N, C-alpha and C positions, 0 to 999 in steps of 0.2 A: 680484503675478503669479508671481514666482519661487518664492514659498513654496507656491503652489498646484501648480505643476509638480513641485516636489520632493515634495510630499505624494502626488501621483499616482504618481510614480516609486517611492516607498517602498511604497505599497499594491500596485502591480503586482508589485514584487519579492517581497513576502510571499505574494501569491497564486501566483506562479510556484513558490516553494519549497513551498507547500502542495500544489500540483498535482503536483510531482515526488514528494513523499512519498506522495500518494494513488495515483499510478500504480505506484510500486514496491511498495506494500502490496497493491494489487490483483493485480499480477503474482505476488507471493509466495503469495497466497491461491490463485490459479488453479493454480499449479504444485503447491502442497501438496495441493489437492483431487485433481488429476489423478494424482499419485504415490501417494496414500493407498490402501492396499488393506486390506480387512477381514480379520481373522484367520480362519483356517479352523477348523472344529469341533474337529479333533484338537489344534490348538495351544491352544484355549480350555480343553479338558478337562485338559491337562497342568498348567495354572496353578492 
């Protein structure tokens, strides 16, 4: 029974780490999309 409890603790800890990584990635993508601005036509013609 102790092994089963330890197994569930490890699974939950890995899921929590994965959840934190997913939330941070989603927040970064959201901020990146909101701050991204397309270049104006004048800037494109200069390049």
